[in-house]
C-alpha positions as CSV (number, residue, x, y, z in Angstrom):
1,X,-8.9,-6.0,-4.9
2,X,-10.5,-5.2,-8.4
3,X,-9.7,-1.8,-10.3
4,X,-12.4,0.5,-11.4
5,X,-14.7,0.1,-8.1
6,X,-15.9,3.4,-6.8
7,X,-15.1,3.3,-3.3
8,X,-12.9,0.2,-1.0
9,X,-13.3,0.5,2.7
10,X,-10.7,-1.9,4.1
11,X,-10.8,-1.7,8.1
12,X,-10.3,1.7,8.9
13,X,-9.1,3.4,5.5
14,X,-11.0,4.6,2.3
15,X,-9.7,4.0,-1.0
16,X,-11.1,6.0,-3.6
17,X,-11.8,4.7,-7.3
18,X,-8.5,3.9,-9.0
19,X,-7.5,2.2,-12.3
20,X,-4.2,1.1,-11.1
21,X,-1.9,0.2,-8.2
22,X,1.8,0.4,-8.1
23,X,3.6,-2.1,-5.4
24,X,7.3,-0.7,-3.9
25,X,9.3,-3.0,-1.8
26,X,11.6,-2.3,0.6
27,X,14.9,-3.4,-1.0
28,X,15.1,-6.9,-2.0
29,X,12.7,-8.2,0.4
30,X,9.1,-9.4,-0.1
31,X,8.0,-6.6,2.2
32,X,5.6,-3.5,0.9
33,X,7.1,-0.2,1.5
34,X,4.0,1.3,-0.3
35,X,1.0,1.0,-2.7
36,X,0.2,3.9,-4.6
37,X,-3.3,3.6,-6.0
38,X,-3.9,5.8,-9.1
39,X,-6.9,7.1,-11.3
40,X,-5.1,7.3,-14.8
41,X,-2.0,9.3,-13.8
42,X,-3.2,10.7,-10.7
43,X,-2.6,9.4,-7.3
44,X,-5.6,9.0,-5.2
45,X,-4.2,7.3,-2.2
46,X,-1.0,5.7,-0.9
47,X,-0.6,3.0,1.7
48,X,2.8,3.0,3.5
49,X,4.0,0.4,5.6
50,X,5.9,0.3,9.0
51,X,7.5,-3.1,10.3
52,X,8.1,-4.7,14.3
53,X,11.7,-3.6,14.8
54,X,12.1,-1.1,11.7
55,X,13.5,-1.6,8.3
56,X,13.5,-5.2,7.3
57,X,16.4,-7.0,5.8
58,X,15.0,-10.0,5.0
59,X,11.3,-11.4,3.8
60,X,8.5,-12.1,5.4
61,X,8.8,-9.1,8.4
62,X,5.8,-8.3,10.8
63,X,3.8,-5.4,9.9
64,X,3.6,-2.6,12.3
65,X,1.6,-0.1,10.8
66,X,-0.2,0.8,7.7
67,X,-1.2,4.5,6.9
68,X,-3.2,5.8,4.3
69,X,-2.1,9.1,2.7
């Protein structure tokens, strides 16, 4: 995704304009925990991931849900 867009519509969630995004991972895995979208220093949206079988201990876990807040 490219920053500085006015609106992003992605399969059911609306991401407001943002200038940066921060990726946070589950422990030492390559599985995303949250993606935080910011406009300057203000958080404008957060995507939170859950995984099939609970918190993953290994890479490449299957995503169960993605929730926007």
